[in-house]
C-alpha positions as CSV (number, residue, x, y, z in Angstrom):
1,M,-69.7,-152.2,-52.1
2,T,-72.7,-152.0,-50.1
3,N,-76.2,-152.7,-51.3
4,P,-78.3,-149.6,-50.5
5,E,-81.5,-151.4,-50.9
6,T,-80.3,-153.2,-47.7
7,T,-78.1,-150.4,-46.2
8,P,-80.3,-148.7,-43.0
9,A,-80.6,-145.2,-43.9
10,Q,-79.5,-142.6,-41.7
11,A,-81.7,-139.6,-41.2
12,P,-79.4,-136.1,-41.7
13,N,-78.4,-134.4,-38.8
14,L,-79.9,-137.7,-36.6
15,P,-77.6,-140.1,-34.7
16,V,-80.6,-142.6,-36.2
17,M,-80.5,-145.8,-38.3
18,V,-83.6,-146.7,-39.8
19,H,-83.7,-150.1,-40.8
20,A,-87.7,-150.9,-42.0
21,Q,-90.8,-148.9,-42.2
22,Y,-94.0,-151.0,-42.5
23,V,-97.4,-150.9,-42.0
24,K,-98.1,-153.7,-39.1
25,D,-102.0,-153.4,-39.0
26,I,-104.4,-151.6,-41.1
27,S,-108.5,-151.3,-40.7
28,F,-111.2,-149.8,-42.7
29,E,-114.9,-150.2,-41.8
30,N,-117.7,-148.4,-43.7
31,P,-120.7,-149.3,-42.0
32,S,-123.0,-146.8,-44.0
33,A,-122.2,-147.3,-47.3
34,P,-123.6,-147.2,-50.0
35,H,-126.0,-144.6,-48.5
36,S,-123.0,-142.8,-46.7
37,L,-121.6,-142.2,-50.1
38,K,-124.2,-140.1,-51.7
39,S,-123.1,-136.8,-53.1
40,G,-124.9,-133.5,-51.8
41,L,-124.8,-134.9,-48.0
42,E,-123.1,-132.7,-45.4
43,N,-119.4,-133.3,-44.4
44,P,-119.1,-135.5,-41.5
45,K,-117.3,-134.7,-38.8
46,I,-114.0,-136.3,-38.2
47,D,-112.2,-137.3,-35.3
48,V,-108.8,-138.0,-35.5
49,N,-106.3,-139.9,-32.5
50,I,-102.8,-140.8,-32.7
51,N,-100.6,-142.8,-30.5
52,L,-97.1,-143.9,-29.9
53,D,-95.6,-146.9,-28.8
54,V,-92.3,-148.2,-28.5
55,R,-90.5,-151.0,-27.8
56,N,-87.0,-152.6,-27.4
57,L,-86.4,-155.1,-30.4
58,E,-83.4,-156.5,-28.2
59,D,-81.4,-157.7,-31.0
60,L,-77.8,-158.4,-30.6
61,Q,-76.7,-157.7,-33.5
62,V,-77.9,-154.1,-33.6
63,K,-77.3,-151.8,-30.5
64,S,-80.0,-150.2,-29.3
65,L,-82.7,-151.5,-31.9
66,Y,-86.3,-150.4,-30.7
67,E,-89.6,-150.9,-33.1
68,V,-91.8,-147.4,-32.6
69,A,-95.3,-147.9,-33.8
70,L,-97.4,-145.3,-34.7
71,R,-101.2,-145.3,-34.7
72,I,-103.5,-143.1,-36.2
73,S,-107.3,-143.6,-35.9
74,V,-109.8,-141.8,-37.5
75,R,-113.9,-142.0,-37.4
76,A,-115.9,-140.0,-39.6
77,T,-119.6,-139.0,-38.8
78,R,-122.9,-137.6,-39.7
79,G,-125.1,-136.7,-36.2
80,D,-124.6,-140.2,-34.3
81,Q,-124.0,-142.4,-37.8
82,T,-120.0,-143.5,-38.2
83,I,-119.3,-143.2,-41.5
84,Y,-116.2,-144.5,-41.6
85,I,-113.6,-146.1,-38.9
86,A,-109.8,-146.4,-40.3
87,E,-106.8,-147.1,-38.3
88,V,-103.3,-147.6,-39.2
89,L,-100.9,-148.7,-37.7
90,Y,-97.4,-147.7,-38.7
91,G,-94.1,-149.5,-37.9
92,V,-90.2,-148.3,-37.6
93,A,-87.6,-150.5,-37.1
94,A,-84.8,-148.0,-36.0
95,S,-81.3,-147.8,-33.8
96,M,-79.4,-145.4,-32.3
97,P,-75.9,-146.9,-31.4
98,N,-73.8,-144.0,-30.8
99,V,-76.4,-142.2,-28.5
100,A,-76.4,-142.4,-24.5
101,E,-79.2,-144.0,-23.7
102,E,-80.8,-141.3,-21.9
103,H,-81.3,-139.6,-24.7
104,H,-82.8,-142.4,-26.4
105,H,-86.4,-141.4,-25.0
106,Q,-87.0,-138.2,-26.7
107,L,-85.1,-139.4,-30.3
108,L,-88.1,-142.3,-29.9
109,L,-90.8,-140.1,-29.0
110,V,-90.2,-137.4,-31.2
111,E,-88.2,-137.6,-33.9
112,I,-89.0,-141.3,-35.1
113,P,-92.5,-140.3,-35.5
114,K,-91.4,-137.0,-37.1
115,L,-89.9,-139.5,-40.0
116,A,-92.8,-142.0,-40.1
117,F,-95.7,-140.0,-40.3
118,P,-95.5,-138.6,-44.0
119,F,-95.9,-142.1,-44.8
120,A,-98.1,-143.4,-42.2
121,R,-100.7,-140.3,-43.8
122,K,-100.5,-141.4,-46.8
123,V,-101.1,-144.8,-46.3
124,L,-104.2,-144.1,-44.3
125,A,-105.1,-140.8,-46.9
126,D,-105.0,-143.8,-49.9
127,L,-107.2,-146.4,-47.4
128,I,-109.8,-143.7,-46.9
129,Q,-110.0,-142.7,-50.6
130,D,-110.3,-146.4,-51.4
131,G,-113.3,-146.8,-49.5
132,G,-115.0,-144.2,-51.5
133,Y,-114.8,-141.1,-49.4
134,P,-112.0,-137.7,-50.4
135,P,-108.5,-138.9,-48.8
136,L,-108.3,-137.1,-45.5
137,L,-105.3,-134.8,-45.7
138,L,-103.6,-134.2,-42.4
139,G,-101.5,-131.6,-41.4
140,P,-98.3,-131.9,-39.8
141,V,-98.0,-133.1,-36.4
142,D,-96.3,-131.6,-33.9
143,F,-94.5,-134.7,-32.2
144,A,-92.2,-132.2,-29.7
145,A,-94.9,-130.4,-28.4
146,M,-96.8,-133.6,-27.5
147,Y,-93.7,-134.8,-25.9
148,L,-93.5,-132.0,-23.7
149,A,-97.0,-131.8,-22.5
150,R,-96.8,-135.3,-21.9
151,F,-93.9,-135.6,-20.0
152,A,-93.5,-131.9,-18.6
153,Q,-97.1,-133.1,-17.1
154,K,-95.3,-136.2,-15.5
155,S,-92.4,-134.3,-14.1
156,D,-94.3,-132.0,-12.7
157,E,-96.0,-134.4,-10.7
158,S,-92.9,-135.9,-9.3
159,A,-91.4,-132.8,-8.5
160,P,-92.4,-132.0,-4.4
161,K,-94.6,-129.3,-3.9
162,A,-93.7,-126.3,-2.4
163,A,-95.0,-125.7,0.9
164,T,-97.6,-123.0,1.0
165,N,-98.3,-121.2,4.3
């Protein structure tokens, strides 16, 4: 009998096994507090950036073990004043033992971030709320569109150019 707490979870309809999810790094800066916490101030401008990083963990016991790191960075400003800066680096250790290597790239940069995003979003919302502000409720992210925008452009650049007269 297997222990469900130590058995990796397999996503429904995905050939991916999630071995662990974790906060790798977290940061919150509140440089204008307590002045920025006053009620009646205009809402800050919010800039959100999302980045992905993937690395092979090369574990001999688990075939095709990777770490996908989802970084969500937020900067809130009013004019030229920084209200807060929040950042979460959320990691997922996952494997795809029965998937051909040529399919790993898209699974790692689309499907795994899609699974991890709700957890990272919650950590970020709680972090901002604990800093004294309303939680930032990020909407869904289309990781497939991000993937296509990034890698379709690279494949277009590497494709031979058509001759024009």
